[in-house]
N, C-alpha and C positions, 0 to 999 in steps of 0.2 A: 709567138710562144712566150709563158711568163718567165721569171727568174726561178719560180719552184720548179718547172719542167727543166730548165737547165741544170739546175742542180740535180735533179732526179738523173739527167742523162750522165754527168759526172760521177755520181755515185754508182751508177750502173757499171760504167767502166772502170772504176776503181776497184770495184768487188769482183770482176770477172765475168759479168753479165753482158757480154760484148755483144750480143746479137740484137740486145734492144736499143744499141748504139749506131748500129751500122748505118741507118737512114739519116743519121744526124750527123754524119763526117763530111766534111766538103772534099771534093775531088782532089784540090791540091793541098790538103793538110799535111802536117808534119808531126810525127811523134818521136819525140828524143827522150831515150832512156840513158840519163846522165851517165857517162863513163863507159857505157855498154854499147848502145846502137841507136841508129836512126832511120825512121821508116817515112819515105819522102811523098807519098801519095795515098789516096785512100786504099787502093788495092793493096798495097806494101802492109798498111796498118791492118787490114782484114786478114790479111794470110798470117800476120804474127799474132794476130788474135786468135785465130784457129788454132795454131800450134800451142800458145798458151793453154786454150780450152782443153787441148787434148792431154796437156800435163795435169790441169786442175782435175780433169774426169779421173785420172789415174791414183790420185791420193785424196784423202779427206781435207778439205779446207775450211778454214774458220777465218772469216774476215770480221775485223772490228773497227767501225769508223769512229774516230775521237773529235776531229773537227771539220766543219764545212763553212766556208768563208765565201761569201760572194760580193762582188764590187762590179757593177756596169755589167760588160758581157764576159766577165772572167769568175771562175770558181776555182778554188783551193780546196782538196780533200787530202785529210791525212789519217792515217790509221796503221793496223798492223794485220799481217796476214800469218796464220800458222798452218803448216802443212805437214800433215802425218799421215802414217800408214800403220794400221792396228795400233798398238800402244806406243810405237816409236815417233818421235817428233823428228821429221826431216829437216825443217828450218822454220825460222820466225823471221820475217821480213817487216821493217818499218818502213811505211812510203809516205810520200807527198807528192801529189799529183796536181798540176797546174793547168787548167782548161781555159783555152780563149776561144770564144765564138765571134762570128762575124755578125754583121746587122740581120742576116737572115737566120740567126741562131744555128748556125752550122758549126760543128767543131773546125777551127783552122790550125790550132796548135795545141799539143800535150806535151808537157815537161814532166817527167817522173822521175824522183829521186828515191831509190831504193836501196835500204842497208840492211844485210844480215846481221840479227843480232842474237847474242848467246843469251838463254835464259838460266 
């Protein structure tokens, strides 16, 4: 798998297109949402992704990626997410996600920093 594909996997995850990432998560992967929660294997990560997807499907979501940085088997994605219902903005989140892949290009670690901001 090329670095471009690793970058695409990371961007899919950061923008909530989780189903395109499931095959690329190692069985013993860990996803830490700093200050909030930690999911300690593939099944826990997928369960949380499914819960998040339910929320995303209940509101209008607008994701903007600002930066993607790659080095070796690591990818960092930073951007913003705007959640709204009708004309009402529910929240705006600024996020930075660090993705670490093993030599088989499977996700082993994800660290997410999410900050709710006011506009």
